C-alpha positions in Angstrom: 29.0 -23.5 -17.0 28.4 -26.5 -19.1 27.2 -28.4 -16.1 24.4 -25.9 -15.6 23.3 -26.0 -19.2 23.2 -29.7 -19.0 21.2 -29.7 -15.9 18.6 -27.4 -17.6 18.4 -29.6 -20.6 18.0 -32.8 -18.5 15.3 -31.0 -16.3 13.5 -30.0 -19.4 13.6 -33.3 -21.1 12.5 -35.1 -17.9 9.5 -32.8 -17.7 8.5 -33.0 -21.4 9.0 -36.7 -21.9 6.9 -37.4 -18.8 4.3 -35.0 -20.0 4.1 -36.6 -23.5 3.5 -40.1 -22.3 -0.2 -39.6 -21.2 -0.8 -37.6 -24.3 -0.5 -40.7 -26.5 -3.6 -42.2 -24.9 -6.4 -42.1 -27.3 -9.1 -43.8 -25.3 -10.2 -43.9 -21.8 -9.0 -47.4 -21.1 -5.6 -46.6 -22.4 -5.4 -43.5 -20.2 -6.4 -45.4 -17.1 -3.7 -48.1 -17.9 -1.1 -45.3 -18.4 -2.1 -43.6 -15.2 -1.9 -46.9 -13.2 1.5 -47.6 -14.6 2.6 -44.1 -13.9 1.2 -44.3 -10.4 3.2 -47.6 -9.8 6.4 -46.0 -11.2 6.1 -42.9 -9.0 5.4 -45.0 -5.9 8.4 -47.0 -6.6 10.4 -43.9 -7.1 9.3 -42.4 -3.8 10.0 -45.6 -1.9 13.4 -46.1 -3.3 14.8 -42.5 -3.6 16.3 -42.9 -0.1 18.3 -46.1 -0.9 21.9 -45.1 -1.7 23.1 -46.5 -5.1 19.6 -47.1 -6.6 18.3 -45.7 -9.9 15.7 -43.4 -8.1 18.6 -42.1 -5.9 20.6 -41.2 -9.0 17.5 -39.5 -10.4 17.0 -37.5 -7.3 14.0 -35.8 -5.8 14.2 -32.7 -8.1 14.0 -34.6 -11.3 11.6 -37.1 -9.9 9.3 -34.1 -8.9 9.6 -32.6 -12.4 8.7 -35.9 -14.0 5.7 -36.2 -11.6 4.6 -32.7 -12.4 4.9 -33.3 -16.1 3.1 -36.6 -15.9 0.3 -35.1 -14.0 0.0 -32.2 -16.4 -0.2 -34.5 -19.4 -2.7 -36.7 -17.7 -4.9 -33.8 -16.9 -4.6 -32.4 -20.5 -5.6 -35.8 -21.9 -8.4 -36.1 -19.4 -9.9 -32.8 -20.5 -9.4 -33.7 -24.1 -11.2 -37.1 -23.7 -13.8 -35.4 -21.7 -14.6 -32.8 -24.4 -14.6 -35.4 -27.2 -17.9 -36.0 -28.7 -19.1 -39.6 -28.7 -19.6 -41.0 -32.1 -21.7 -44.0 -31.0 -25.5 -43.6 -30.9 
C-alpha cells in the first residue's frame, strides 16, 4: 500500500516540477533557452532509457513521459502568457 502512495507522490512531483520550470521564464529569450535545455534533456533521456543501470533507466518511461508532458504544458502556458503580454516599449 505504501509503495502505491509513494508512486503517486513521485509521479505528481515529477509532473509538477517539470511544469514549473518553464513558468519561471519571464522573457522570450529565457523561454527559448529553457526550451532548448529541456529538449536536450529529453533527447538524452530518450536515447539513454534503454541502457541498463543508467539514470534514465532508473527514471523509466512512465515518469519520463510525465515529465515531458508537464514540461510541454508549462512551456505552452508560458508561451501563451508571453504572447498575450502587452509590449511596454513604443
